[in-house]
C-alpha positions in Angstrom: 194.9 109.9 94.3 193.6 113.0 95.8 195.1 112.9 98.9 195.6 117.0 98.8 192.2 117.9 97.1 190.3 119.4 99.1 187.8 117.9 101.1 184.9 118.6 99.1 186.0 118.0 95.7 188.1 114.4 95.8 186.3 112.0 93.8 185.0 108.8 94.1 186.9 106.0 95.4 189.1 108.3 97.7 190.4 107.0 101.4 189.3 109.0 104.2 190.9 107.3 106.6 189.7 104.4 109.5 189.1 101.9 106.3 186.1 104.8 105.4 185.8 105.2 101.2 183.8 107.8 99.3 181.6 105.8 97.3 181.5 108.9 94.7 181.1 112.6 94.7 181.5 115.5 97.0 181.5 114.6 101.0 180.2 118.4 101.9 178.0 118.5 98.8 174.6 117.6 98.5 175.5 115.0 95.7 176.8 112.9 98.1 175.8 109.2 98.3 174.3 107.4 101.5 177.3 107.0 104.0 175.0 103.8 104.9 177.4 100.5 103.4 174.2 100.1 101.3 175.2 97.8 98.1 174.5 99.5 94.9 172.3 96.7 93.7 170.0 96.3 96.4 168.0 93.6 95.1 171.1 91.6 94.0 170.5 88.6 96.7 166.9 88.7 95.0 166.8 86.3 92.1 162.7 86.1 91.3 161.2 86.9 87.7 157.9 89.2 87.6 156.0 86.3 87.2 157.7 84.1 90.5 156.5 87.0 92.5 153.0 87.0 91.3 153.5 83.1 92.1 154.6 84.2 95.4 151.7 86.8 95.8 149.5 84.1 95.2 151.3 82.3 97.7 150.6 84.7 100.3 146.8 85.1 99.6 146.4 82.0 100.1 147.4 81.6 103.4 145.8 85.0 104.3 142.3 83.3 102.9 143.2 80.3 104.8 143.8 82.2 108.0 140.1 84.4 107.2 138.7 80.7 107.0 139.6 79.3 110.1 138.4 82.9 111.9 135.2 82.1 109.6 135.1 78.8 111.5 135.7 80.2 115.1 133.8 83.2 114.6 130.3 80.9 113.9 131.4 79.4 117.2 130.5 82.6 118.8 128.6 84.2 116.1 125.5 84.2 118.5 127.2 86.3 121.1 128.5 88.3 118.6 125.3 89.5 117.6 124.0 90.3 121.2 126.8 92.2 122.0 126.3 94.8 118.9 122.6 95.0 120.4 123.5 96.5 123.8 124.0 99.9 123.4 120.4 99.9 120.9 119.0 98.2 123.1 120.3 100.2 126.9 119.0 103.4 124.4 115.7 101.5 123.6 115.2 100.6 127.3 116.2 104.3 128.4 114.2 105.7 125.9 110.9 103.5 127.2 111.2 104.6 130.3 111.6 108.3 129.8 108.3 107.9 128.2 106.5 105.7 131.3 107.9 108.2 133.5 106.1 110.8 131.5 102.8 108.8 130.8 102.6 108.8 134.6 103.0 111.9 135.1 100.7 112.9 132.6 98.1 110.2 134.0 98.6 111.5 137.5 97.7 115.2 136.8 94.7 114.1 134.9 93.4 112.1 138.1 94.3 114.1 140.4 92.3 116.8 138.3 89.1 114.4 138.0 89.6 114.4 142.2 89.9 110.9 141.3 91.7 107.9 144.2 95.3 107.7 143.2 96.6 104.2 142.4 100.2 104.3 144.1 102.0 107.6 145.1 103.6 108.8 141.8 107.6 108.9 143.6 106.8 105.1 144.4 106.7 104.8 140.5 109.5 106.8 139.6 111.5 104.8 142.0 109.8 101.6 139.9 110.7 102.9 136.8 114.0 103.9 137.5 115.5 101.9 139.9 113.7 98.7 139.9 114.0 99.2 135.8 109.6 98.4 135.6 106.9 99.6 133.0 103.7 101.0 134.0 100.6 99.6 131.9 97.5 101.0 132.1 94.7 97.5 131.9 91.1 96.9 132.3 89.9 93.9 133.5 86.3 92.2 134.2 86.1 92.0 138.5 84.4 88.4 138.0 87.4 87.0 135.3 89.9 88.3 137.8 88.3 86.5 141.1 87.6 83.9 139.1 91.5 83.5 138.2 92.1 84.3 142.2 89.6 82.1 143.6 92.6 79.2 143.3 94.9 80.2 144.9 92.9 82.4 147.4 89.5 79.9 148.2 88.0 82.4 150.7 88.3 85.7 148.3 84.5 85.5 147.4 83.4 84.3 150.4 85.1 87.2 152.0 83.4 89.7 149.2 79.6 88.1 149.1 79.9 88.3 153.5 80.8 92.0 152.2 77.8 92.5 150.0 75.7 91.0 152.0 76.3 93.8 154.5 75.9 96.0 152.4 72.7 94.5 150.6 74.0 94.2 147.0 77.7 94.3 145.4 78.0 96.5 142.9 80.3 96.5 140.1 82.4 99.6 139.5 85.6 100.5 137.8 88.3 101.3 139.9 91.8 101.7 141.0 94.4 99.5 142.0 98.7 99.1 142.1 99.9 96.1 141.1 102.4 94.7 143.3 106.2 94.6 142.2 107.6 91.7 140.6 109.3 89.1 142.6 106.3 90.0 146.1 103.5 87.8 146.7 100.4 88.9 146.2 98.1 89.0 149.0 94.6 89.2 149.3 93.9 93.3 150.0 92.4 94.3 153.6 89.3 96.2 153.1 87.4 97.7 155.5 84.6 96.2 157.1 81.7 96.4 155.0 83.1 98.1 151.4 83.6 95.8 149.1 86.8 95.2 146.6 85.7 97.5 143.9 82.5 99.5 145.5 85.0 101.6 147.3 86.9 102.9 143.7 84.0 102.9 142.3 81.9 105.0 145.2 84.7 107.4 145.0 84.2 108.0 141.7 80.6 108.3 141.6 81.1 111.2 144.5 83.6 113.0 142.7 81.1 113.5 139.3 82.5 110.7 137.3 80.1 110.5 134.8 80.7 107.0 134.0 80.2 106.0 137.7 76.4 105.8 139.1 75.2 105.8 135.7 71.6 103.9 134.0 72.4 104.0 130.1 74.0 100.7 128.6 77.6 102.3 127.8 78.0 103.8 131.4 76.9 99.8 132.5 79.2 98.5 130.1 82.2 100.7 132.2 81.3 100.4 135.3 81.8 96.5 134.9 86.1 97.2 134.2 88.4 97.4 137.0 91.3 99.5 136.1 94.4 98.3 137.3 98.2 99.0 136.5 100.5 95.9 135.7 103.8 96.1 135.8 106.2 94.3 133.8 110.3 94.4 133.5 111.5 97.0 130.4 114.0 94.4 129.6 111.1 92.2 128.7 108.8 94.7 126.9 108.7 93.6 123.1 109.0 97.5 122.3 112.9 97.0 123.1 113.3 93.5 120.9 115.3 94.1 117.9 113.6 92.8 115.3 113.2 91.9 112.2 111.6 91.6 108.8 112.3 88.8 106.8 112.6 85.0 107.3 116.1 85.0 105.9 117.5 88.1 107.4 117.9 86.6 110.9 120.7 83.8 109.1 122.2 86.8 107.2 123.0 88.6 110.5 124.3 85.6 111.9 126.5 85.2 109.3 127.9 88.7 108.5 128.6 88.8 112.1 130.8 85.6 112.6 132.6 87.0 109.0 133.4 90.3 110.6 134.4 88.4 113.9 137.0 86.4 111.8 138.3 89.2 110.0 138.9 90.3 113.1 140.7 87.3 114.7 142.3 86.6 111.6 143.3 90.0 110.8 147.1 89.7 112.6 147.5 86.7 110.2 146.4 88.3 107.0 148.5 91.4 107.8 151.7 89.3 108.3 151.2 87.5 105.2 150.6 90.7 103.3 153.6 92.2 105.0 155.9 89.3 103.9 155.2 90.1 100.1 155.8 94.0 101.0 158.2 94.3 103.1 160.7 92.3 100.2 160.7 95.5 98.2 161.2 98.1 101.6 164.6 99.7 102.5 165.5 98.9 106.0 165.0 102.2 107.8 161.7 101.8 105.5 161.1 98.8 107.8 162.1 100.6 110.5 159.3 103.5 109.8 156.9 100.1 110.0 157.4 98.3 112.9 157.7 102.1 114.9 154.6 103.3 113.8 152.2 100.7 113.0 151.8 99.7 117.3 150.9 103.6 116.7 148.7 103.7 114.5 146.4 100.1 115.8 146.7 101.7 119.2 144.7 105.0 117.5 142.3 103.0 115.9 141.1 100.7 118.8 141.1 103.7 120.9 138.3 105.2 118.0 136.3 102.0 117.5 136.1 102.1 121.8 135.4 105.1 122.2 132.1 105.2 119.4 131.2 101.4 121.1 130.9 102.7 124.5 131.3 106.8 124.9 129.2 107.9 121.7 126.9 105.5 120.6 124.2 106.3 124.1 124.4 109.5 123.3 123.6 110.0 120.0 121.1 107.4 120.3 119.0 109.5 122.9 119.5 112.3 120.7 118.3 110.3 118.0 115.4 108.8 120.1 114.7 112.2 121.3 113.1 113.0 118.1 110.5 109.8 118.1 109.8 111.0 121.9 109.1 114.4 120.3 107.3 113.4 117.0 105.2 110.9 118.9 106.9 108.3 116.6 108.0 105.1 118.7 111.4 103.7 117.5 111.2 99.8 115.3 114.9 99.2 114.4 115.7 96.3 112.1 118.8 94.8 113.4 120.3 95.1 110.0 120.4 98.6 109.6 121.4 98.4 113.4 124.2 96.6 112.5 125.5 98.7 109.6 125.5 101.8 111.6 127.3 100.1 114.5 129.9 99.0 111.6 130.1 102.7 110.0 130.4 104.8 112.9 133.4 102.5 114.8 135.0 102.4 111.6 134.8 106.0 111.2 135.9 106.9 114.5 139.0 104.6 113.8 139.9 105.9 110.4 139.7 109.6 112.0 141.6 109.3 115.2 144.8 108.3 112.4 145.5 112.0 112.5 148.4 112.5 114.1 150.1 110.0 112.0 148.8 111.9 108.5 149.5 115.4 110.6 153.9 113.7 111.1 154.1 112.0 107.6 153.2 115.3 105.8 155.6 117.4 108.2 158.1 114.5 107.8 158.2 114.9 103.7 158.1 119.0 103.6 154.8 119.7 103.2 154.2 121.2 106.2 156.3 122.1 109.3 154.9 123.0 113.1 154.9 126.5 112.7 152.5 126.4 109.9 150.3 123.5 111.9 150.0 126.5 114.9 149.6 129.1 112.1 146.7 127.5 110.6 145.0 126.3 113.5 141.5 128.0 112.4 141.5 126.2 109.2 142.2 122.9 110.5 139.3 123.3 112.9 137.6 123.3 110.2 138.6 120.8 108.3 138.5 118.8 111.8 134.7 119.4 111.9 134.2 118.7 107.9 136.2 115.1 108.4 134.1 114.9 111.3 130.6 115.7 109.0 132.2 113.3 106.5 132.5 110.0 108.9 129.5 110.3 110.8 125.6 110.3 110.2 124.3 113.3 110.0 123.7 114.7 113.0 125.2 116.9 114.9 125.7 115.4 118.2 127.5 112.3 116.7 129.6 115.3 114.5 131.1 117.1 117.8 131.7 114.0 119.6 134.1 113.4 117.3 135.6 116.5 116.6 136.3 117.6 120.3 138.5 114.4 120.4 140.3 115.0 117.1 141.2 118.8 118.4 143.1 117.3 121.1 144.6 114.7 118.8 145.8 117.6 116.5 147.6 118.8 119.6 149.0 115.6 119.8 149.9 115.4 116.1 152.3 119.1 116.6 153.7 117.5 120.0 154.6 114.5 117.8 155.5 116.6 114.7 158.0 119.1 117.5 159.0 116.3 119.8 159.7 112.9 118.3 163.3 112.7 116.9 164.0 113.2 113.7 166.4 110.4 112.1 169.6 111.0 110.9 169.3 112.4 106.9 172.2 109.7 105.3 172.5 113.1 102.8 174.2 115.5 105.0 
């Protein structure tokens, strides 16, 4: 039947040779059915009722929940290390902020001493080296000479005798303000060598009096009290400075941060199992070629997401925090961040980068379903740049620095999306 009919009007059931039988309609027309050997009823092997589908969903969700609980228990074991890890960008930014501030304060203080013709406690270049290379922060303090002497006496028993001998050579021991530089951390302090006939603090006091310092050599009570103090510059490791320690401001905040970090860690560790359980339920309703799309593009999506998260955590956080903290230095307000606020920030920004990095796949999807073409992507690149900057504003905090740091990679990803649309092979359409 129909063997002599034109191929474009052959009815369904006509044999075309090689065992191929038309299922319906036309061969060259647009109404031809797919030439894949699909059965008319793709769910013919499924005998599950609606209630049974709900029961299967319940079982999948229960198994996913069990996986999440197991991951949470593992997260509890490593939660402390996770909290320490997520603090690294903030602590590094705080250390850099206070190192920069210490250099600025030292520069300003050295200029003041130079203008007053007072002796410098140490070379300014040495201070910069200690701050930048040794990660030490200077701290200017005032101490009572007698208190300092009593503290040094057990370690240097001959120190008082040396001072008294020097004082007798001068006729009296003057208590004056002076300059001293503490040795750097890790070096053993030695009694300072002084010229014969000079006391430990007399030299600095005499220098200030000779320079016309009103606090040196005066007779009023305030100046007398001032002369009893010795100015010293002590050094502290920047990592041990209390100002770079992340703080909590209520009793339960530390516990809640630990639980949140453990839950987040558990969700990340259990995510493959959770997605697998959801995939078991969803895959039953997909065509084979739709499953193939998932197998191809899901790894690409995960790679782009992880690339966005890594870029945000390791390369975006440092300049963004430095930019934000620069306003603290400009306004003279020291930062004092809370761990709960930082945890929200450290989750929001990488998540925004991970989602935004799905741009090439979104472009490929829109091109495959016929909404856009490669030519339209290229022709409307100016509008696309505007849209990219709008997306960057949505997924980043309210600062221009992070917006640019997201927009620039997205511009390259836009070009990658165009290349994917142009060079990734289209799947052969079964309706042609």
